[in-house]
N, C-alpha and C positions, 0 to 999 in steps of 0.2 A: 091451186094453192092449197089444197087437202095435199093433192099427190104429191105435190115438191117437199111439203114437210115431210111427208112418206116415209119418201125415196129418205130425205136426211137421215131421217131419225136409223133404216136401215143401214144405211152406210157409215154408221159412226158405230151400230154394233156390231158390223164388218171388220173394220178397222180395229174394234178393241180386244174382238176375239184375235185377231191375226197378231195384235203384240201379244197377246197372253199366250200365245200360242211361240211363242219366237222367244217369250221370256223361258217357258218349260222346255226347251232344245237347250238354249244358253244353260243356264242351270243344271242340267241333267252333262252338258259338254263339259263343266268346271268339274263336276264333281270326279274324271279321270285324269287329271294334272297331279294329283298324287302319288297318286300308283307309277304314276310315268318316273317321277324324280324317284322313288325308290330304284325302280328297274335300271335306272342309270346311274343312277349313285354304286349300285352291289354288284356290279357285274364284276367278275376280277379280271387282271390286266395280263396284257401274253408279255412272256420276258422276247428281248426281241434283241439278245443276245450279247448286248452290253451292257447290260447291267441296269436298262431303264424299259419303258412300259415303248410300245411305237403308237404313234398318232391312230395309227387304223385300230392300235386293237383300243384302244383306251373310249372308243365310238357305242353307243349302248347298240347293241344290234339288231337289227331290225324285225319288226313282226313277218311274215306272210303276210306278201301283196302291198308293203309297206319299204318305203327307200329308208333306209338306213340316218341316225341322226347323228350330223357332226360332233366332234370334238366340241365343236367350240358351244354346242348347243345344249353337248351336258353340263360343263360347268355353267351353262348362263344361268338352264332349271334350279339346281343346287343351292344358287345365287341366290334363286328366288323366294327360298325360303324366309318366313317370316317369324322370330322367336320373340316369344314379351318375356324378358329377364329381370329379374326381382329380387330385391335380397336384403339382408339386415344380419348387422355385424357391432358386435360391442368390445368395446375396448381401455384396458386401463395403462393411459399414457404416464410419463413421468409429469410434463406440462401440455395442461390442456389448451394453451395456448398456440402454443406454439406447434402442436402436433395438427391444429385445425388452420395454420398460415400453409404445410407442410400439404395437407391434405388438398387444402382449394388451391397451390399453386399446379401440385400434381395432376390435379383431376379437370384444370384449366387447360395443361398441355398435351389432354390427351383428346382435347374438343368437346370435353361437358359442361356442366355449369350447374350451380349449385341453386338446387328447387325451392327447397327450405330450410329453415333454422332455426333451433330453440335453443336457449343459453338459459342456465337459471345455478344460484348459488345456494347448494345444503352443505351445514356447517363448515361455512367459509370453505367449502371444496365448490371448483367449478365443475359444471355439466351442463354435457354439450351433446344436439341433437340434430343431424343436419340430412338432409336428404340431398344425395348426389343424380344425377342426368348424366347419363357415358355412354358416347356412343355403343352399342354391344360390339361391336369387334374390338371392343377394349377392355371390356366385361372383367378377362381375367388380369391386366394390367393393371386395372383398380383394385380389386382384390388383393395383387400383391401389394399397392403402394400402401392400403391400406393397414395390413396384417406387419408391414416392416417401423411399420407406429409408435408400436408398441416400445420395441428400445429395452433397456436396462431395465429390471423392475415392473416395467410392466406385464401384459398377457391380453391376449384376445376368449372374453369369457365367452360368448356365444358367437355362433355365426350360422346360417340358414340361406339359404339360396334356392329361386325356384325357377323351372323356364317352361313356358307353353308355349306352342307349336300355334300359331293364329292367322298359317297360310290356307286355311279351307274359308276362313271367314273372311278374310279382306276376299279373296276369287268369291265369294256369293255376294259378296255386299256390290262387288264393282256389277256383276250382274245385274242384280236387279235395281242397279244405278242406269244404266246402257235401259231396261225396258222400261223403267219408268220413265226416260226421256226419247223415248222411242213413240209410246202413250201421248206424252206430251207433246210434241210436234203432231200425231195422227187429232189430238183434238186442236190444236192451235188450226191445222189445216181443216177443221170440218166448222171453227168456228169463223173460219174466213166466209166459207159458203154460206154458211146460217144469213138467214131474212128477216123470222122472225124475235123478236123482244125475247119470247120464252125462252126460244129455243138456245139464242145469244147465252140467257141467264143459266140456263141447265148446262152449257155447255164449257160456264165458267166456274161456276159449279165444283165442274169434276177437274180442270185445270188448278183448281186451288187445292184439291186434294193429292193430289199428284204430284203441284208443285211442295208441297208440305213434306212427304213422305221421299220425297227427292231430297230437300234439305235435312231432316233426322237422318240421313242414310250415310248420306257425305261424312257427317257431321261424324257418326261413328266412324266413318273408313278415317276419318283424318287422326282421329284418338285413337285409333289402332295401330294407323301407319308409325306415327310419333312414336308410341309404346315398342313400336317392335324397331323401330331406328334408335331410342334414345332407350340402356336401363336404366333401370329405378332401384339405389343402392340407397339404403338409410344405417346410417355409421353412429354410436354412442361412444362419446369420450368420456375420461373419470379417470381418478387419481388414484392410484392403493390407500387404501385405508390402514391406516399404524397403528399396530399392538394399543403405543401409549393408549393412543386416539382413545379407540375401541375400550379399553377400561375407563377411563373417563368416562365414557360418556355412559358405561353401566350405574354409575354414583353420580346420583342428582341428591345435591343437598339441600334443593329448594321441595323436592316427592320426601326425602329421607324427615323431615320437619314436621311437614304436614301431616304425613304417619303419626310421628309423634306425637302433633299437637290435637289428633285425632284419638289418639288412645288415651292420650290424657283428661280430656272432653269425656268421653266414655266412661273412667270412671271415676268423674269428679258428677259425673250423671244419674252411676248408680250407687253414691255414697248418696245421692243429695234424694233418690229415689227410697231409699231407704229410711233414711229421716223421716220423711212426708208419711211411709205408712207406719212407723213406732210413732207420731205426734196423733196425727190420728184415728189409728186403731188400735194398737197395744196400751197406748198408755191409761184412756178413757177403762180398758176393758181391766187391767191393773189397778186402775181406782175403784172401781170397781167390786171385784175380789177383795184388796185393801177395805170399803167402808164394808162390805158383807163377810168379816171376817169380827170387826166392833163388835158390829150387831150382834154375831153368836156369842161373842163371847162376855158382854153383854150382860145377855141373856143366862147365859148359865153362871156369872155370880149372882144375878136375882136369884137363879133356884136352887143358887147352895151350891151347885157343884161341883163351883170354884172356890176356896174359902181363900174372904178378901184377908189379905195380911199374913198367909199361912207361909210358915218356916218347913224348908225341906225336909222329911222326912214325916211329916204330916203333925210335928208337933203344934201347936198352938201358942199364937206370940202372947209375952206376958206385957199385963193392962202396963 
């Protein structure tokens, strides 16, 4: 029984090693696909004398020891290129509702759909933000459709587009999924031959890990395929701002009233503060100065420095 378990473990290691080596070989082979596409597309076409390219000239030249690529295969390689296109555009239109309806009908006619939408009203003016999913081969048509919605009085405020090629990423994901599925099949074969419970549990744990990786990579591949098949275009619609409206927005009666009220409060506070200071500080000081003056005058009169009832010029008053 111990010999059977040892042989089973050795067989598992050999199968997993073979699967990993096969994955490395597949990954290395997939890396050469983009250069083949570039070489096939970049070759000039020969003139057959009738103003067009001959089928033989449109085929990619063969490398030494290889067969030439047929013309149909060249087109197939070009079509296999996967590009994720995204973009944003901001539009000013005469009527937001009419523009939204025209854009919706036009995008649907192209085979696209609305991914998400958001509408709000700002100062009695509607503003809408719509995300369209458009077939990648109708990308330019969708942009032209939205540009024409500005009409008279509208304009394009901004436009931004981006394109990212994901062919290599898709090929890599497909190769990794194939390798993991090969490992899954090998583990299932090992599990069917296992006799001990511990061996079965160990193989099942590895199978769970491999299946989780397959599901994760499959989800990434599906997302990339969807992004490459349908471009994402986000459009914002708004109405032009009228000059009278701008002038009216600059003058706010409530704001002016608040500012005037604040100034009046500041003035009253300043006057109240000055009165409090005068009553608490200056009134006692002035009273003290007055009292001192009265005392000084009384003392001087008692000393005869200041005569009582003296007339101006020093003449004593008559009795």
